[in-house]
N, C-alpha and C positions, 0 to 999 in steps of 0.2 A: 159630273158636269153634264149639262144638257147637250143633246146632239146638235142643236142649232148653232151653238158657239163654236164647236169644233169644225163645222162646215162653213164658217164665215171666210170670206176672202180677206185675209189679214196682210198687212204690209210685211215685206221681207225682214225688217229689223225688229219685229215683234219678239219679245223674249219668250223663252219656253215657259210652260205653265208651272213647272216644278220650282222655278226661281222665286216666285212670289212669296211663298212661305218664309224662306230664310231672309229675304230682303225686308219684309215687314217686321220680322222678329228683331233684326238688327236695328231697324229704324226706331221701333218702340223702346228698345234698350237705350239708344242714344238720346231719345227724348227724355226718358226718365233720368238718365245721368246728367243731362244739361239742367233739368229742374233741380236735382240735388245740389249740383255745383252752384247754381244761382242762389238757392236758399242759404247755403253755407256762406256764400260771399256777402250777401246782403243782410243776413241775420234778421229776417222778417219776424215780427212778433206773431204769436198764434192768433191774436185778435184779428189781424189782417187776413189770415187764412180763413178764419171763420166767416168774416165779412165777404170775402171773395166766394166762398162756398155758397153762402146765402144768395148772393147776387146771381151767380151762374146757375143756380138751381131753378130760378124763376123762368 
């Protein structure tokens, strides 16, 4: 990490740097799990997923 970031005046409630990796990992696992549960519940057809991938890719 650059020296300028470690020298910034940060608020006292700023979390420590080591916590960001585990928190983002858990967050992405929860996002993936929610997507899996949503797809299983709604039984979306693969055609809709292909259409969404094409639209989001633009």
